[in-house]
C-alpha positions in Angstrom: 121.9 129.6 55.5 120.6 126.6 57.5 117.1 125.3 56.8 114.5 126.2 59.5 114.3 123.6 62.3 110.9 122.3 63.0 109.6 121.8 66.5 108.2 118.3 67.0 105.5 117.2 69.5 107.9 115.8 72.0 109.6 119.2 72.2 106.3 120.9 72.8 105.7 118.4 75.7 109.2 119.1 77.1 108.6 122.9 76.8 105.3 122.7 78.6 106.9 120.6 81.3 110.0 122.8 81.7 110.8 125.7 79.3 114.3 126.1 80.8 115.2 122.5 80.1 113.8 122.8 76.6 115.9 125.9 75.9 119.0 124.3 77.3 118.5 121.2 75.2 117.8 123.3 72.1 121.0 125.3 72.6 122.9 122.1 73.4 123.8 123.3 76.9 124.5 120.6 79.4 123.0 120.9 82.9 125.5 121.4 85.8 126.4 118.2 87.7 124.5 119.3 90.8 121.3 119.5 88.7 121.8 115.8 87.8 122.2 114.9 91.4 119.0 116.8 92.3 117.2 115.1 89.4 118.3 111.7 90.6 117.1 112.5 94.1 113.7 113.7 92.8 113.4 110.5 90.7 114.1 108.3 93.7 111.6 110.3 95.8 109.0 109.9 93.1 109.6 106.2 92.8 109.3 105.8 96.5 106.0 107.8 96.5 104.5 105.7 93.7 105.6 102.4 95.4 104.0 103.5 98.7 100.9 104.7 96.9 100.6 101.4 95.1 100.9 99.5 98.3 98.2 101.6 99.9 95.9 101.0 96.9 96.5 97.2 97.3 95.7 97.4 101.0 92.4 99.2 100.4 91.4 96.7 97.7 92.1 93.8 100.2 90.0 95.6 102.9 87.2 96.1 100.4 87.3 92.4 99.5 87.1 91.5 103.2 84.3 94.0 103.7 82.3 92.6 100.8 82.8 89.0 102.1 81.5 90.1 105.5 78.5 91.7 103.9 77.8 88.5 101.9 78.1 86.4 105.0 75.8 88.8 106.9 73.2 88.8 104.2 73.3 85.0 104.0 72.7 84.7 107.8 69.8 87.1 107.5 68.2 85.3 104.6 68.6 81.9 106.4 67.2 83.4 109.6 64.2 84.8 107.8 63.6 81.5 106.0 63.8 79.6 109.3 61.5 82.1 111.0 58.9 81.8 108.1 59.2 78.0 108.2 58.5 77.8 111.9 55.8 80.5 111.7 53.9 78.5 109.1 53.8 75.3 111.3 
């Protein structure tokens, strides 16, 4: 009689993600070749999505930096204008 096999945390994670995959791996059943092709296609699609998302995040950060710079310039102009106005008003 074989000793009982314990389930480890990574197996729980795999089961939660995909019970069928977990069961196949536990029974040592290899997936069909077309499943591997589909998996590769999904991985490539996911990589493309993450790359595009990362580029979009970088674009937004650059736009925010430009916006913050414009706000700083605008506030500087307003402060200088008020200072000049107060200076000439006090003369």
